[in-house]
C-alpha positions as CSV (number, residue, x, y, z in Angstrom):
1,M,10.0,-7.8,15.9
2,S,7.7,-4.8,15.8
3,H,10.4,-2.6,14.3
4,T,10.7,-5.1,11.4
5,I,7.0,-5.0,10.9
6,R,6.8,-1.2,10.9
7,K,9.7,-1.0,8.4
8,A,8.0,-3.4,6.1
9,T,4.8,-1.5,6.4
10,A,6.5,1.8,5.5
11,D,8.3,0.2,2.6
12,D,5.0,-1.2,1.2
13,A,3.0,2.0,1.7
14,G,4.2,3.6,-1.6
15,P,3.4,0.6,-3.9
16,L,0.2,-0.1,-2.0
17,A,-1.0,3.4,-2.4
18,E,-0.2,3.3,-6.2
19,L,-2.0,0.0,-6.5
20,A,-5.1,1.4,-4.7
21,A,-5.0,4.6,-6.8
22,V,-5.2,2.4,-10.0
23,T,-7.6,-0.2,-8.7
24,F,-10.2,1.9,-6.8
25,P,-11.4,3.9,-9.8
26,L,-11.7,0.7,-11.8
27,A,-13.7,-1.1,-9.1
28,C,-16.0,2.0,-8.6
29,P,-16.7,3.5,-12.0
């Protein structure tokens, strides 16, 4: 179970980082 969660987290890290990079500057001008 934990392996599946860790894999999903690793797979989501890239898109999540990109989303944060776009959203953070907009939220904090």
